[in-house]
PDB file with SEQRES, HELIX, SHEET and CRYST1 records, atoms N, CA, C and O in Angstrom:
SEQRES   1 A   81  MET LEU GLY SER ALA ASN ARG ALA PHE ALA SER SER TRP          
SEQRES   2 A   81  GLY LEU LYS VAL HIS GLU ASP MET HIS GLN GLY VAL TYR          
SEQRES   3 A   81  PRO TYR GLN CYS GLN TYR CYS SER LYS GLY PHE SER SER          
SEQRES   4 A   81  GLN THR ASN LEU ARG GLY HIS LEU VAL ARG HIS THR GLY          
SEQRES   5 A   81  VAL ARG GLU PHE LYS CYS CYS HIS CYS GLY ALA GLU TYR          
SEQRES   6 A   81  THR TYR ALA ARG MET LEU ARG LYS HIS MET ARG LEU THR          
SEQRES   7 A   81  HIS ASN CYS                                                  
HELIX    1 AA1 SER A    4  ASN A    6  5                                   3    
HELIX    2 AA2 SER A   12  HIS A   22  1                                  11    
HELIX    3 AA3 GLN A   40  THR A   51  1                                  12    
HELIX    4 AA4 ALA A   68  HIS A   79  1                                  12    
SHEET    1 AA1 2 TYR A  28  GLN A  29  0                                        
SHEET    2 AA1 2 GLY A  36  PHE A  37 -1                                        
SHEET    1 AA2 2 PHE A  56  LYS A  57  0                                        
SHEET    2 AA2 2 GLU A  64  TYR A  65 -1                                        
CRYST1    1.000    1.000    1.000  90.00  90.00  90.00 P 1           1          
ATOM      1  N   MET A   1     224.942 293.247 106.905  1.00  0.00           N  
ATOM      2  CA  MET A   1     225.330 294.590 106.650  1.00  0.00           C  
ATOM      3  C   MET A   1     225.161 295.422 107.908  1.00  0.00           C  
ATOM      4  O   MET A   1     224.155 295.316 108.610  1.00  0.00           O  
ATOM      5  N   LEU A   2     226.137 296.232 108.179  1.00  0.00           N  
ATOM      6  CA  LEU A   2     226.095 297.064 109.428  1.00  0.00           C  
ATOM      7  C   LEU A   2     225.204 298.267 109.242  1.00  0.00           C  
ATOM      8  O   LEU A   2     225.317 298.928 108.210  1.00  0.00           O  
ATOM      9  N   GLY A   3     224.334 298.594 110.162  1.00  0.00           N  
ATOM     10  CA  GLY A   3     223.561 299.781 110.139  1.00  0.00           C  
ATOM     11  C   GLY A   3     224.344 300.953 110.758  1.00  0.00           C  
ATOM     12  O   GLY A   3     225.403 300.752 111.353  1.00  0.00           O  
ATOM     13  N   SER A   4     223.831 302.132 110.618  1.00  0.00           N  
ATOM     14  CA  SER A   4     224.560 303.314 111.130  1.00  0.00           C  
ATOM     15  C   SER A   4     224.756 303.255 112.636  1.00  0.00           C  
ATOM     16  O   SER A   4     225.669 303.871 113.186  1.00  0.00           O  
ATOM     17  N   ALA A   5     223.882 302.500 113.289  1.00  0.00           N  
ATOM     18  CA  ALA A   5     224.010 302.372 114.769  1.00  0.00           C  
ATOM     19  C   ALA A   5     225.308 301.656 115.156  1.00  0.00           C  
ATOM     20  O   ALA A   5     225.806 301.808 116.272  1.00  0.00           O  
ATOM     21  N   ASN A   6     225.844 300.878 114.219  1.00  0.00           N  
ATOM     22  CA  ASN A   6     227.062 300.104 114.457  1.00  0.00           C  
ATOM     23  C   ASN A   6     228.318 300.770 113.922  1.00  0.00           C  
ATOM     24  O   ASN A   6     229.409 300.210 114.035  1.00  0.00           O  
ATOM     25  N   ARG A   7     228.182 301.959 113.342  1.00  0.00           N  
ATOM     26  CA  ARG A   7     229.321 302.679 112.812  1.00  0.00           C  
ATOM     27  C   ARG A   7     230.124 303.342 113.891  1.00  0.00           C  
ATOM     28  O   ARG A   7     229.583 303.803 114.896  1.00  0.00           O  
ATOM     29  N   ALA A   8     231.446 303.390 113.675  1.00  0.00           N  
ATOM     30  CA  ALA A   8     232.307 304.100 114.628  1.00  0.00           C  
ATOM     31  C   ALA A   8     232.931 305.334 113.941  1.00  0.00           C  
ATOM     32  O   ALA A   8     233.204 305.308 112.741  1.00  0.00           O  
ATOM     33  N   PHE A   9     233.138 306.345 114.666  1.00  0.00           N  
ATOM     34  CA  PHE A   9     233.748 307.572 114.170  1.00  0.00           C  
ATOM     35  C   PHE A   9     234.988 307.909 114.940  1.00  0.00           C  
ATOM     36  O   PHE A   9     235.043 307.717 116.155  1.00  0.00           O  
ATOM     37  N   ALA A  10     235.988 308.412 114.249  1.00  0.00           N  
ATOM     38  CA  ALA A  10     237.255 308.717 114.856  1.00  0.00           C  
ATOM     39  C   ALA A  10     237.149 309.981 115.707  1.00  0.00           C  
ATOM     40  O   ALA A  10     237.991 310.215 116.574  1.00  0.00           O  
ATOM     41  N   SER A  11     236.118 310.798 115.465  1.00  0.00           N  
ATOM     42  CA  SER A  11     236.011 312.075 116.215  1.00  0.00           C  
ATOM     43  C   SER A  11     234.560 312.393 116.415  1.00  0.00           C  
ATOM     44  O   SER A  11     233.692 311.888 115.702  1.00  0.00           O  
ATOM     45  N   SER A  12     234.301 313.230 117.386  1.00  0.00           N  
ATOM     46  CA  SER A  12     232.940 313.661 117.605  1.00  0.00           C  
ATOM     47  C   SER A  12     232.464 314.555 116.452  1.00  0.00           C  
ATOM     48  O   SER A  12     231.270 314.619 116.162  1.00  0.00           O  
ATOM     49  N   TRP A  13     233.407 315.242 115.800  1.00  0.00           N  
ATOM     50  CA  TRP A  13     233.060 316.073 114.627  1.00  0.00           C  
ATOM     51  C   TRP A  13     232.517 315.187 113.468  1.00  0.00           C  
ATOM     52  O   TRP A  13     231.532 315.510 112.804  1.00  0.00           O  
ATOM     53  N   GLY A  14     233.236 314.044 113.273  1.00  0.00           N  
ATOM     54  CA  GLY A  14     232.769 313.117 112.202  1.00  0.00           C  
ATOM     55  C   GLY A  14     231.402 312.610 112.477  1.00  0.00           C  
ATOM     56  O   GLY A  14     230.591 312.501 111.558  1.00  0.00           O  
ATOM     57  N   LEU A  15     231.109 312.294 113.707  1.00  0.00           N  
ATOM     58  CA  LEU A  15     229.747 311.857 114.064  1.00  0.00           C  
ATOM     59  C   LEU A  15     228.728 312.943 113.846  1.00  0.00           C  
ATOM     60  O   LEU A  15     227.628 312.697 113.352  1.00  0.00           O  
ATOM     61  N   LYS A  16     229.105 314.149 114.219  1.00  0.00           N  
ATOM     62  CA  LYS A  16     228.146 315.289 114.057  1.00  0.00           C  
ATOM     63  C   LYS A  16     227.848 315.530 112.590  1.00  0.00           C  
ATOM     64  O   LYS A  16     226.688 315.746 112.238  1.00  0.00           O  
ATOM     65  N   VAL A  17     228.852 315.503 111.717  1.00  0.00           N  
ATOM     66  CA  VAL A  17     228.635 315.645 110.277  1.00  0.00           C  
ATOM     67  C   VAL A  17     227.725 314.561 109.762  1.00  0.00           C  
ATOM     68  O   VAL A  17     226.811 314.815 108.978  1.00  0.00           O  
ATOM     69  N   HIS A  18     227.977 313.371 110.200  1.00  0.00           N  
ATOM     70  CA  HIS A  18     227.126 312.208 109.817  1.00  0.00           C  
ATOM     71  C   HIS A  18     225.666 312.369 110.241  1.00  0.00           C  
ATOM     72  O   HIS A  18     224.758 312.125 109.446  1.00  0.00           O  
ATOM     73  N   GLU A  19     225.450 312.760 111.428  1.00  0.00           N  
ATOM     74  CA  GLU A  19     224.140 313.007 111.956  1.00  0.00           C  
ATOM     75  C   GLU A  19     223.466 314.125 111.268  1.00  0.00           C  
ATOM     76  O   GLU A  19     222.275 314.029 110.974  1.00  0.00           O  
ATOM     77  N   ASP A  20     224.186 315.222 110.983  1.00  0.00           N  
ATOM     78  CA  ASP A  20     223.584 316.327 110.316  1.00  0.00           C  
ATOM     79  C   ASP A  20     223.109 315.922 108.900  1.00  0.00           C  
ATOM     80  O   ASP A  20     222.072 316.385 108.424  1.00  0.00           O  
ATOM     81  N   MET A  21     223.875 315.070 108.263  1.00  0.00           N  
ATOM     82  CA  MET A  21     223.564 314.634 106.898  1.00  0.00           C  
ATOM     83  C   MET A  21     222.168 313.885 106.916  1.00  0.00           C  
ATOM     84  O   MET A  21     221.324 314.082 106.043  1.00  0.00           O  
ATOM     85  N   HIS A  22     221.995 313.048 107.932  1.00  0.00           N  
ATOM     86  CA  HIS A  22     220.765 312.289 108.044  1.00  0.00           C  
ATOM     87  C   HIS A  22     219.570 313.184 108.386  1.00  0.00           C  
ATOM     88  O   HIS A  22     218.426 312.845 108.085  1.00  0.00           O  
ATOM     89  N   GLN A  23     219.852 314.358 109.035  1.00  0.00           N  
ATOM     90  CA  GLN A  23     218.781 315.228 109.455  1.00  0.00           C  
ATOM     91  C   GLN A  23     218.550 316.329 108.379  1.00  0.00           C  
ATOM     92  O   GLN A  23     217.722 317.222 108.562  1.00  0.00           O  
ATOM     93  N   GLY A  24     219.285 316.242 107.281  1.00  0.00           N  
ATOM     94  CA  GLY A  24     219.107 317.204 106.190  1.00  0.00           C  
ATOM     95  C   GLY A  24     219.737 318.559 106.457  1.00  0.00           C  
ATOM     96  O   GLY A  24     219.327 319.563 105.876  1.00  0.00           O  
ATOM     97  N   VAL A  25     220.740 318.592 107.343  1.00  0.00           N  
ATOM     98  CA  VAL A  25     221.451 319.862 107.667  1.00  0.00           C  
ATOM     99  C   VAL A  25     222.730 319.962 106.795  1.00  0.00           C  
ATOM    100  O   VAL A  25     223.683 319.195 106.930  1.00  0.00           O  
ATOM    101  N   TYR A  26     222.676 320.941 105.916  1.00  0.00           N  
ATOM    102  CA  TYR A  26     223.807 321.145 105.009  1.00  0.00           C  
ATOM    103  C   TYR A  26     224.301 322.588 105.100  1.00  0.00           C  
ATOM    104  O   TYR A  26     223.898 323.423 104.290  1.00  0.00           O  
ATOM    105  N   PRO A  27     225.153 322.893 106.056  1.00  0.00           N  
ATOM    106  CA  PRO A  27     225.498 324.304 106.331  1.00  0.00           C  
ATOM    107  C   PRO A  27     226.490 324.870 105.323  1.00  0.00           C  
ATOM    108  O   PRO A  27     226.697 326.084 105.336  1.00  0.00           O  
ATOM    109  N   TYR A  28     227.108 324.102 104.467  1.00  0.00           N  
ATOM    110  CA  TYR A  28     228.107 324.597 103.544  1.00  0.00           C  
ATOM    111  C   TYR A  28     227.505 324.619 102.140  1.00  0.00           C  
ATOM    112  O   TYR A  28     227.216 323.567 101.569  1.00  0.00           O  
ATOM    113  N   GLN A  29     227.317 325.819 101.583  1.00  0.00           N  
ATOM    114  CA  GLN A  29     226.638 325.964 100.249  1.00  0.00           C  
ATOM    115  C   GLN A  29     227.581 326.363  99.138  1.00  0.00           C  
ATOM    116  O   GLN A  29     228.460 327.206  99.315  1.00  0.00           O  
ATOM    117  N   CYS A  30     227.382 325.737  97.979  1.00  0.00           N  
ATOM    118  CA  CYS A  30     228.180 326.082  96.811  1.00  0.00           C  
ATOM    119  C   CYS A  30     227.780 327.439  96.345  1.00  0.00           C  
ATOM    120  O   CYS A  30     226.596 327.753  96.234  1.00  0.00           O  
ATOM    121  N   GLN A  31     228.795 328.267  96.066  1.00  0.00           N  
ATOM    122  CA  GLN A  31     228.547 329.609  95.607  1.00  0.00           C  
ATOM    123  C   GLN A  31     228.053 329.680  94.138  1.00  0.00           C  
ATOM    124  O   GLN A  31     227.505 330.694  93.705  1.00  0.00           O  
ATOM    125  N   TYR A  32     228.255 328.619  93.416  1.00  0.00           N  
ATOM    126  CA  TYR A  32     227.879 328.567  91.983  1.00  0.00           C  
ATOM    127  C   TYR A  32     226.463 328.025  91.781  1.00  0.00           C  
ATOM    128  O   TYR A  32     225.708 328.568  90.975  1.00  0.00           O  
ATOM    129  N   CYS A  33     226.095 326.966  92.500  1.00  0.00           N  
ATOM    130  CA  CYS A  33     224.774 326.331  92.227  1.00  0.00           C  
ATOM    131  C   CYS A  33     223.907 326.202  93.483  1.00  0.00           C  
ATOM    132  O   CYS A  33     222.801 325.667  93.412  1.00  0.00           O  
ATOM    133  N   SER A  34     224.386 326.678  94.613  1.00  0.00           N  
ATOM    134  CA  SER A  34     223.647 326.714  95.922  1.00  0.00           C  
ATOM    135  C   SER A  34     223.384 325.290  96.483  1.00  0.00           C  
ATOM    136  O   SER A  34     222.607 325.172  97.431  1.00  0.00           O  
ATOM    137  N   LYS A  35     223.978 324.229  95.957  1.00  0.00           N  
ATOM    138  CA  LYS A  35     223.845 322.928  96.522  1.00  0.00           C  
ATOM    139  C   LYS A  35     224.485 322.920  97.922  1.00  0.00           C  
ATOM    140  O   LYS A  35     225.528 323.533  98.151  1.00  0.00           O  
ATOM    141  N   GLY A  36     223.831 322.210  98.841  1.00  0.00           N  
ATOM    142  CA  GLY A  36     224.318 322.219 100.221  1.00  0.00           C  
ATOM    143  C   GLY A  36     225.218 320.939 100.533  1.00  0.00           C  
ATOM    144  O   GLY A  36     225.050 319.884  99.921  1.00  0.00           O  
ATOM    145  N   PHE A  37     226.116 321.090 101.455  1.00  0.00           N  
ATOM    146  CA  PHE A  37     227.021 319.969 101.833  1.00  0.00           C  
ATOM    147  C   PHE A  37     227.157 319.963 103.367  1.00  0.00           C  
ATOM    148  O   PHE A  37     227.029 320.990 104.033  1.00  0.00           O  
ATOM    149  N   SER A  38     227.423 318.753 103.892  1.00  0.00           N  
ATOM    150  CA  SER A  38     227.510 318.637 105.336  1.00  0.00           C  
ATOM    151  C   SER A  38     228.857 319.006 105.905  1.00  0.00           C  
ATOM    152  O   SER A  38     229.004 319.196 107.112  1.00  0.00           O  
ATOM    153  N   SER A  39     229.889 319.110 104.988  1.00  0.00           N  
ATOM    154  CA  SER A  39     231.228 319.436 105.473  1.00  0.00           C  
ATOM    155  C   SER A  39     231.927 320.278 104.453  1.00  0.00           C  
ATOM    156  O   SER A  39     231.565 320.263 103.276  1.00  0.00           O  
ATOM    157  N   GLN A  40     232.941 321.027 104.889  1.00  0.00           N  
ATOM    158  CA  GLN A  40     233.724 321.911 103.982  1.00  0.00           C  
ATOM    159  C   GLN A  40     234.506 320.987 103.001  1.00  0.00           C  
ATOM    160  O   GLN A  40     234.719 321.357 101.847  1.00  0.00           O  
ATOM    161  N   THR A  41     234.921 319.810 103.459  1.00  0.00           N  
ATOM    162  CA  THR A  41     235.679 318.912 102.605  1.00  0.00           C  
ATOM    163  C   THR A  41     234.821 318.486 101.426  1.00  0.00           C  
ATOM    164  O   THR A  41     235.283 318.486 100.285  1.00  0.00           O  
ATOM    165  N   ASN A  42     233.542 318.114 101.704  1.00  0.00           N  
ATOM    166  CA  ASN A  42     232.687 317.698 100.633  1.00  0.00           C  
ATOM    167  C   ASN A  42     232.382 318.822  99.666  1.00  0.00           C  
ATOM    168  O   ASN A  42     232.292 318.581  98.462  1.00  0.00           O  
ATOM    169  N   LEU A  43     232.216 320.065 100.161  1.00  0.00           N  
ATOM    170  CA  LEU A  43     232.037 321.227  99.331  1.00  0.00           C  
ATOM    171  C   LEU A  43     233.210 321.464  98.430  1.00  0.00           C  
ATOM    172  O   LEU A  43     233.048 321.700  97.232  1.00  0.00           O  
ATOM    173  N   ARG A  44     234.446 321.402  99.020  1.00  0.00           N  
ATOM    174  CA  ARG A  44     235.630 321.598  98.294  1.00  0.00           C  
ATOM    175  C   ARG A  44     235.753 320.588  97.105  1.00  0.00           C  
ATOM    176  O   ARG A  44     236.147 320.960  96.000  1.00  0.00           O  
ATOM    177  N   GLY A  45     235.410 319.334  97.366  1.00  0.00           N  
ATOM    178  CA  GLY A  45     235.389 318.348  96.320  1.00  0.00           C  
ATOM    179  C   GLY A  45     234.405 318.700  95.222  1.00  0.00           C  
ATOM    180  O   GLY A  45     234.705 318.522  94.041  1.00  0.00           O  
ATOM    181  N   HIS A  46     233.258 319.186  95.585  1.00  0.00           N  
ATOM    182  CA  HIS A  46     232.222 319.569  94.599  1.00  0.00           C  
ATOM    183  C   HIS A  46     232.684 320.745  93.725  1.00  0.00           C  
ATOM    184  O   HIS A  46     232.435 320.778  92.520  1.00  0.00           O  
ATOM    185  N   LEU A  47     233.360 321.700  94.362  1.00  0.00           N  
ATOM    186  CA  LEU A  47     233.749 322.897  93.661  1.00  0.00           C  
ATOM    187  C   LEU A  47     234.604 322.645  92.396  1.00  0.00           C  
ATOM    188  O   LEU A  47     234.605 323.440  91.456  1.00  0.00           O  
ATOM    189  N   VAL A  48     235.327 321.511  92.413  1.00  0.00           N  
ATOM    190  CA  VAL A  48     236.134 321.155  91.254  1.00  0.00           C  
ATOM    191  C   VAL A  48     235.250 321.038  89.986  1.00  0.00           C  
ATOM    192  O   VAL A  48     235.718 321.302  88.878  1.00  0.00           O  
ATOM    193  N   ARG A  49     234.021 320.654  90.153  1.00  0.00           N  
ATOM    194  CA  ARG A  49     233.081 320.531  89.001  1.00  0.00           C  
ATOM    195  C   ARG A  49     232.935 321.932  88.333  1.00  0.00           C  
ATOM    196  O   ARG A  49     232.827 322.040  87.112  1.00  0.00           O  
ATOM    197  N   HIS A  50     232.937 322.969  89.154  1.00  0.00           N  
ATOM    198  CA  HIS A  50     232.697 324.284  88.582  1.00  0.00           C  
ATOM    199  C   HIS A  50     234.000 324.982  88.147  1.00  0.00           C  
ATOM    200  O   HIS A  50     234.031 325.663  87.122  1.00  0.00           O  
ATOM    201  N   THR A  51     235.069 324.806  88.934  1.00  0.00           N  
ATOM    202  CA  THR A  51     236.273 325.560  88.705  1.00  0.00           C  
ATOM    203  C   THR A  51     237.387 324.776  87.998  1.00  0.00           C  
ATOM    204  O   THR A  51     238.246 325.351  87.329  1.00  0.00           O  
ATOM    205  N   GLY A  52     237.348 323.450  88.166  1.00  0.00           N  
ATOM    206  CA  GLY A  52     238.442 322.634  87.566  1.00  0.00           C  
ATOM    207  C   GLY A  52     239.710 322.674  88.344  1.00  0.00           C  
ATOM    208  O   GLY A  52     240.694 322.049  87.948  1.00  0.00           O  
ATOM    209  N   VAL A  53     239.730 323.405  89.468  1.00  0.00           N  
ATOM    210  CA  VAL A  53     240.969 323.573  90.293  1.00  0.00           C  
ATOM    211  C   VAL A  53     241.076 322.436  91.281  1.00  0.00           C  
ATOM    212  O   VAL A  53     240.175 322.206  92.087  1.00  0.00           O  
ATOM    213  N   ARG A  54     242.191 321.724  91.210  1.00  0.00           N  
ATOM    214  CA  ARG A  54     242.485 320.682  92.162  1.00  0.00           C  
ATOM    215  C   ARG A  54     243.628 321.171  93.034  1.00  0.00           C  
ATOM    216  O   ARG A  54     244.695 321.508  92.520  1.00  0.00           O  
ATOM    217  N   GLU A  55     243.424 321.214  94.342  1.00  0.00           N  
ATOM    218  CA  GLU A  55     244.345 321.859  95.257  1.00  0.00           C  
ATOM    219  C   GLU A  55     245.616 321.081  95.580  1.00  0.00           C  
ATOM    220  O   GLU A  55     246.597 321.681  96.019  1.00  0.00           O  
ATOM    221  N   PHE A  56     245.629 319.794  95.382  1.00  0.00           N  
ATOM    222  CA  PHE A  56     246.736 318.978  95.826  1.00  0.00           C  
ATOM    223  C   PHE A  56     247.506 318.437  94.623  1.00  0.00           C  
ATOM    224  O   PHE A  56     246.971 317.680  93.813  1.00  0.00           O  
ATOM    225  N   LYS A  57     248.795 318.850  94.522  1.00  0.00           N  
ATOM    226  CA  LYS A  57     249.580 318.515  93.306  1.00  0.00           C  
ATOM    227  C   LYS A  57     250.814 317.716  93.750  1.00  0.00           C  
ATOM    228  O   LYS A  57     251.440 318.028  94.764  1.00  0.00           O  
ATOM    229  N   CYS A  58     251.149 316.675  92.965  1.00  0.00           N  
ATOM    230  CA  CYS A  58     252.324 315.860  93.218  1.00  0.00           C  
ATOM    231  C   CYS A  58     253.572 316.628  92.869  1.00  0.00           C  
ATOM    232  O   CYS A  58     253.647 317.197  91.780  1.00  0.00           O  
ATOM    233  N   CYS A  59     254.592 316.672  93.777  1.00  0.00           N  
ATOM    234  CA  CYS A  59     255.779 317.362  93.483  1.00  0.00           C  
ATOM    235  C   CYS A  59     256.709 316.603  92.577  1.00  0.00           C  
ATOM    236  O   CYS A  59     257.686 317.171  92.088  1.00  0.00           O  
ATOM    237  N   HIS A  60     256.426 315.272  92.321  1.00  0.00           N  
ATOM    238  CA  HIS A  60     257.251 314.455  91.501  1.00  0.00           C  
ATOM    239  C   HIS A  60     256.777 314.450  90.035  1.00  0.00           C  
ATOM    240  O   HIS A  60     257.607 314.539  89.130  1.00  0.00           O  
ATOM    241  N   CYS A  61     255.482 314.348  89.789  1.00  0.00           N  
ATOM    242  CA  CYS A  61     255.048 314.230  88.403  1.00  0.00           C  
ATOM    243  C   CYS A  61     253.943 315.245  88.042  1.00  0.00           C  
ATOM    244  O   CYS A  61     253.502 315.287  86.893  1.00  0.00           O  
ATOM    245  N   GLY A  62     253.501 316.051  88.998  1.00  0.00           N  
ATOM    246  CA  GLY A  62     252.491 317.083  88.672  1.00  0.00           C  
ATOM    247  C   GLY A  62     251.045 316.585  88.678  1.00  0.00           C  
ATOM    248  O   GLY A  62     250.145 317.376  88.394  1.00  0.00           O  
ATOM    249  N   ALA A  63     250.776 315.307  88.989  1.00  0.00           N  
ATOM    250  CA  ALA A  63     249.403 314.859  89.040  1.00  0.00           C  
ATOM    251  C   ALA A  63     248.620 315.675  90.041  1.00  0.00           C  
ATOM    252  O   ALA A  63     249.156 315.995  91.103  1.00  0.00           O  
ATOM    253  N   GLU A  64     247.387 316.026  89.760  1.00  0.00           N  
ATOM    254  CA  GLU A  64     246.580 316.882  90.654  1.00  0.00           C  
ATOM    255  C   GLU A  64     245.385 316.095  91.199  1.00  0.00           C  
ATOM    256  O   GLU A  64     244.792 315.252  90.526  1.00  0.00           O  
ATOM    257  N   TYR A  65     245.065 316.418  92.455  1.00  0.00           N  
ATOM    258  CA  TYR A  65     243.990 315.707  93.084  1.00  0.00           C  
ATOM    259  C   TYR A  65     243.091 316.679  93.913  1.00  0.00           C  
ATOM    260  O   TYR A  65     243.564 317.709  94.393  1.00  0.00           O  
ATOM    261  N   THR A  66     241.854 316.345  94.060  1.00  0.00           N  
ATOM    262  CA  THR A  66     240.891 317.154  94.786  1.00  0.00           C  
ATOM    263  C   THR A  66     241.087 316.997  96.311  1.00  0.00           C  
ATOM    264  O   THR A  66     240.905 317.956  97.060  1.00  0.00           O  
ATOM    265  N   TYR A  67     241.444 315.826  96.748  1.00  0.00           N  
ATOM    266  CA  TYR A  67     241.619 315.554  98.182  1.00  0.00           C  
ATOM    267  C   TYR A  67     243.019 315.167  98.507  1.00  0.00           C  
ATOM    268  O   TYR A  67     243.689 314.512  97.708  1.00  0.00           O  
ATOM    269  N   ALA A  68     243.495 315.572  99.705  1.00  0.00           N  
ATOM    270  CA  ALA A  68     244.840 315.262 100.140  1.00  0.00           C  
ATOM    271  C   ALA A  68     245.007 313.752 100.301  1.00  0.00           C  
ATOM    272  O   ALA A  68     246.105 313.247 100.066  1.00  0.00           O  
ATOM    273  N   ARG A  69     244.010 313.037 100.675  1.00  0.00           N  
ATOM    274  CA  ARG A  69     244.073 311.585 100.864  1.00  0.00           C  
ATOM    275  C   ARG A  69     244.351 310.932  99.571  1.00  0.00           C  
ATOM    276  O   ARG A  69     245.029 309.905  99.561  1.00  0.00           O  
ATOM    277  N   MET A  70     243.871 311.455  98.443  1.00  0.00           N  
ATOM    278  CA  MET A  70     244.149 310.841  97.153  1.00  0.00           C  
ATOM    279  C   MET A  70     245.551 311.122  96.740  1.00  0.00           C  
ATOM    280  O   MET A  70     246.169 310.251  96.128  1.00  0.00           O  
ATOM    281  N   LEU A  71     246.122 312.300  97.030  1.00  0.00           N  
ATOM    282  CA  LEU A  71     247.477 312.612  96.741  1.00  0.00           C  
ATOM    283  C   LEU A  71     248.401 311.687  97.570  1.00  0.00           C  
ATOM    284  O   LEU A  71     249.391 311.171  97.053  1.00  0.00           O  
ATOM    285  N   ARG A  72     248.066 311.487  98.851  1.00  0.00           N  
ATOM    286  CA  ARG A  72     248.900 310.567  99.680  1.00  0.00           C  
ATOM    287  C   ARG A  72     248.902 309.189  99.081  1.00  0.00           C  
ATOM    288  O   ARG A  72     249.939 308.528  99.024  1.00  0.00           O  
ATOM    289  N   LYS A  73     247.724 308.744  98.625  1.00  0.00           N  
ATOM    290  CA  LYS A  73     247.626 307.356  98.066  1.00  0.00           C  
ATOM    291  C   LYS A  73     248.503 307.313  96.829  1.00  0.00           C  
ATOM    292  O   LYS A  73     249.254 306.355  96.642  1.00  0.00           O  
ATOM    293  N   HIS A  74     248.425 308.336  95.975  1.00  0.00           N  
ATOM    294  CA  HIS A  74     249.192 308.386  94.772  1.00  0.00           C  
ATOM    295  C   HIS A  74     250.682 308.320  95.073  1.00  0.00           C  
ATOM    296  O   HIS A  74     251.421 307.568  94.438  1.00  0.00           O  
ATOM    297  N   MET A  75     251.113 309.110  96.044  1.00  0.00           N  
ATOM    298  CA  MET A  75     252.547 309.141  96.439  1.00  0.00           C  
ATOM    299  C   MET A  75     253.001 307.747  96.901  1.00  0.00           C  
ATOM    300  O   MET A  75     254.081 307.274  96.549  1.00  0.00           O  
ATOM    301  N   ARG A  76     252.160 307.129  97.680  1.00  0.00           N  
ATOM    302  CA  ARG A  76     252.518 305.772  98.237  1.00  0.00           C  
ATOM    303  C   ARG A  76     252.562 304.743  97.109  1.00  0.00           C  
ATOM    304  O   ARG A  76     253.498 303.947  97.027  1.00  0.00           O  
ATOM    305  N   LEU A  77     251.588 304.759  96.276  1.00  0.00           N  
ATOM    306  CA  LEU A  77     251.527 303.703  95.251  1.00  0.00           C  
ATOM    307  C   LEU A  77     252.450 303.963  94.003  1.00  0.00           C  
ATOM    308  O   LEU A  77     253.000 303.031  93.416  1.00  0.00           O  
ATOM    309  N   THR A  78     252.583 305.223  93.646  1.00  0.00           N  
ATOM    310  CA  THR A  78     253.343 305.511  92.433  1.00  0.00           C  
ATOM    311  C   THR A  78     254.817 305.857  92.705  1.00  0.00           C  
ATOM    312  O   THR A  78     255.700 305.505  91.922  1.00  0.00           O  
ATOM    313  N   HIS A  79     255.065 306.546  93.818  1.00  0.00           N  
ATOM    314  CA  HIS A  79     256.468 307.022  94.053  1.00  0.00           C  
ATOM    315  C   HIS A  79     257.080 306.398  95.302  1.00  0.00           C  
ATOM    316  O   HIS A  79     258.178 306.773  95.714  1.00  0.00           O  
ATOM    317  N   ASN A  80     256.375 305.455  95.898  1.00  0.00           N  
ATOM    318  CA  ASN A  80     256.858 304.763  97.090  1.00  0.00           C  
ATOM    319  C   ASN A  80     257.244 305.748  98.204  1.00  0.00           C  
ATOM    320  O   ASN A  80     258.220 305.519  98.918  1.00  0.00           O  
ATOM    321  N   CYS A  81     256.506 306.812  98.353  1.00  0.00           N  
ATOM    322  CA  CYS A  81     256.782 307.797  99.441  1.00  0.00           C  
ATOM    323  C   CYS A  81     255.842 307.627 100.552  1.00  0.00           C  
ATOM    324  O   CYS A  81     255.918 308.355 101.542  1.00  0.00           O  
TER     325      CYS A  81                                                      
END                                                                             
């Protein structure tokens, strides 16, 4: 099993978020429950628990997703786009 010392990151930002998480730095706070997150993306995913709002909607069938990557996967697998 690879340790974090062997992990590669596509950007310095990704590495910074990862390091902050291990150091307990969570600069993005939920406005509903005050839980902290290491990135805005993680906070946005959490907010769905409180609001039920999913930002990414399929233009073909209306399926809704929390993350753009999940919509892209849906489009590729379901609609061959």
